[in-house]
C-alpha positions in Angstrom: 138.3 127.1 102.3 137.8 129.0 105.5 136.4 132.5 105.3 136.0 135.1 108.1 133.5 137.8 107.7 133.7 140.7 110.2 130.7 142.9 110.5 130.8 146.2 112.4 128.6 149.2 112.7 129.4 152.1 110.4 131.2 155.1 111.8 128.6 157.5 113.3 125.9 154.8 114.0 125.0 154.6 117.7 126.5 151.6 119.4 124.6 151.2 122.7 126.3 147.8 123.4 129.7 149.3 122.9 128.8 152.2 125.2 127.6 149.8 127.9 130.8 147.8 127.7 132.9 150.9 127.8 131.1 152.2 130.9 131.5 148.8 132.6 135.2 148.7 131.9 135.6 152.2 133.4 133.7 151.1 136.5 135.9 147.9 136.8 139.0 150.1 136.8 140.2 150.1 133.2 140.4 153.8 132.6 142.6 153.4 129.5 139.7 152.2 127.3 138.4 155.2 125.5 136.1 153.5 122.9 134.4 150.1 122.4 132.8 148.9 119.2 130.8 145.7 119.1 130.3 143.7 116.0 130.2 140.1 114.9 132.6 137.6 113.3 131.2 134.9 111.1 133.4 132.0 110.0 132.4 129.9 107.0 133.8 126.8 105.3 133.2 127.4 101.6 133.9 124.7 99.0 136.3 125.8 96.2 139.9 126.1 95.5 139.9 129.5 93.6 140.6 132.1 96.3 139.2 135.0 94.2 135.9 133.1 93.5 135.6 132.2 97.2 136.3 135.8 98.2 133.6 137.1 95.8 131.1 134.5 97.0 131.7 135.5 100.6 131.3 139.2 99.7 128.0 138.4 98.0 126.8 136.4 101.1 127.8 139.4 103.3 125.9 141.9 101.1 122.8 139.7 100.8 122.4 138.3 104.3 125.2 138.7 106.8 125.4 142.5 107.0 122.8 145.3 107.0 124.5 147.6 104.6 122.4 150.6 105.8 124.2 150.6 109.2 127.0 148.1 108.9 130.3 147.6 107.0 131.9 144.2 106.5 135.4 142.8 105.8 136.0 139.4 104.2 139.2 137.4 104.8 140.0 134.1 103.1 142.1 132.2 105.6 
């Protein structure tokens, strides 16, 4: 089963990469972009046919390794 884990910085955590991209977009002539948030997307192939069990396993993986819960939030999608 395919699983997508999206990890983003929590609201209020400084995102220097997002700020740099935002500034670069402004410089390149894209004034409509007001905020940029940079994160990561991790796609996993997980064995199993029970969607709820795969969802829980992926959430456990995100908590234990894929996200730093002090500064990041995550979202798990079973595709």
